[in-house]
Residue, then its C-alpha position, 0 to 999 in steps of 0.5 A: m192124391a198127393d202123398e201126404t208124407g211128402l219126402d219126410l223119410d223119417r216119418a215114412r219109416d215110422v209109418f212102416d214101423s207102426s203098420d199092421d201086417f197084411t191089411v189090404g187095399l184094392e184100386e181098380e181103374f175104369a175108362i169112361v165111355d159112351p155106351s153106344s159108340l164106346e168112345l172115351q168120354h171127357r166126363f171125369a169132373e162131372m162124374y166125380e162131382r156126383c160121387l161127392e154126393d154119395e157118402v161112400l163114393a166121396d171117400s173111394a172114387a178118385g181121378e188118375l191123370i186123364d179125364t176119361e178115367i175114374e178109379i174106385r178104391s176099397g180103402r184100408a181093409e183088415s183082411f182080403a175078404d173084407a177088402i173084397e166086400r168093401q170093393r164090391s159095394r163101391r163098384a155097385r154104387l159107381f156103376a149105378l151112378a155111371q148108368e144114371m149119367g148115361l155112361a158105361l165103364a170099361a176095364t181093359g188095359t188100353h182102349p182099342w182105338a182112342s187116340y192119346l192125342d185127344q186126352r186131357i189132364i184132370e184139373t188138379p194142382h198135382y196132375r197139372r204139375l205132372e203135365q208140366e214135368l212130364a210133357w208128352v209122357a203124361r198125355r201119352n198115358n191112356t191106360w188102365s190097371l189094377h193095383l193092390h196095397m198090402g200092409i207090411r210092418g217094418a221099414d226094412r221088411a217092406i223093402a225086402v218084400c219089394d226086392w223079392l217081389r220084383e222077380l214075380l212081377p212078370m208072372l203077375l203081368a202074364a196072368s193079367a195081360n188084357s191089352p192086345f189092341l191099340d189104334r184098331h190093330d192087333t199089336g201082337l203083344h198081350s199087354i201093350r199097356s205095359e209098353i206104353f206105361t212102363r217104357t215111357f214114364p220115368r222111374c217106372g218098371i222094375p226097380s233095382p233091389f235096395g237091400s235096406w230102408d237106409r239105402y232106399a231112403e238115401f236114393v230117394a233123398e238124392l232125387d229130392r236133393f236134385n229136384s227130380i221128385v217132390e213126393s214119393t208117388q213119383l216113383w212109379w215102379s211096378v212094386r213100391p213102398h207107399h210112404r203114406f199107407g205103410t204098404v207095399e203096392v203092386r202096380i204091374c197088372d192090366a185092368q181086368t174085363r170081368g169083375d170076378e177075374s179082377f178079384g181072383l188076380a188081386a187074391l194072387i197078388a195078395a198071396c204072393t206079397a204075404q208069402t214073400a213077407l213070411e219067407y223073409d221072416e223065416h229066412g231073413y234077407d240073405g237066407a233066400g240067396t240073391p235077388l235076380h238081376d234087373r236084366e234077368i227080370e226084364e227078360n221075363l217081363w218082355r216075354a210077359i208083355r209079348y206072349g202073356m200066358d202063352a209065354r215060356m218064362i225063364d227060371f234063371r235059378a234052375r236054368k231052364e224055360v217053363e211054360a207060363r201056366a206051369a209057372l203060375e201053378g208053381l206060384l200058387e203052390w209056393s204061396a199056399p202057406a200065406r193063402e191058408q193063414l190069411g184065408i185067401e182063395v185064388s181062382l184064375p181063368a183057363r184063358n185070360g183077357a188077352q187070350r180070349a180077345r185074340d181067340a175071338l179075333a182069329e174067329g173073325t170077330s172085329i176089334e170093335h165088336i170084341y171091345a163092345q162085348s168086353v164093356e158089356e161083360t164089365g158092366r154085368t160082372y162088376i156088379a154081380e151078386e155072386v163073385v167067384g174067387 
């Protein structure tokens, strides 16, 4: 959906200054596949038309660039628990509709063998304009992810949260890594999705720190002045202020095969975002020191892409390497105050999607069968009555 605030930066500031703290919105992207062949199906338009007949799905289903993908959104929720309940209901309706239409929905960061050359851009003015602007880049993006929005009151505060969340992005990606396969090959990476999306799209990946809303607004105004962007959603950074919603949006994570793990990962993102805001409230922007440099964060991002939860991450402040699992445990300990305040429980698996997929491959299971199992898991766990985490 286009950003209805456009590039009216004064209005966007007002949206943030009147935003409510710690509201939550979830967005989960799914591939539309044939249940038997598991090939991608160009049926978004047909599926979306059916969604419009459902009073809930009409407001929560959406398209995302390619016509083999559909997204389900919780909408604004007053708490994380409320967001989970809203999303659970919407998932059930969407999966039931897919089944009625003879389709299945898949949730991995990439499709293990579908060619981007077969992709088609959905028929909306917004995405057709992007196709014209981005050319090959738009067509190349056959990837799926999980996004979380959290309301942050105050424009300067929202920029501070984005600035400080930057250095947590590699760890969030490592925890979410779920795209080791492409072109029927083991890529050797844990998140090939990140290489496809963050390395090809413009204005993507890790943003530089801005320090204040005024500095951020000045940069965006320059992009507008020189006709680089026409709306703020063309800033595809892995964490960004969302002008329309007054939220900080975290966009780094691969889609999760299991429904409970998607909620568990969303809980981690929410806890980290809220804790960052609480730290800012206590110490101010300068009180916590200096945000890490882009290149330092990029080094850890590469380690997350390449090794996922098997990585050794660099603690640049302590000048040492840390096992990803230990770093994740540190993140959970650090975010405990926010989790307690907001009632957020984080439950993460011992091994994530990429690790399990590569374990199965090492045991002799084919990539095709691994994907078939993941589609079955998605269909079963995204509509489960009981959700862990």
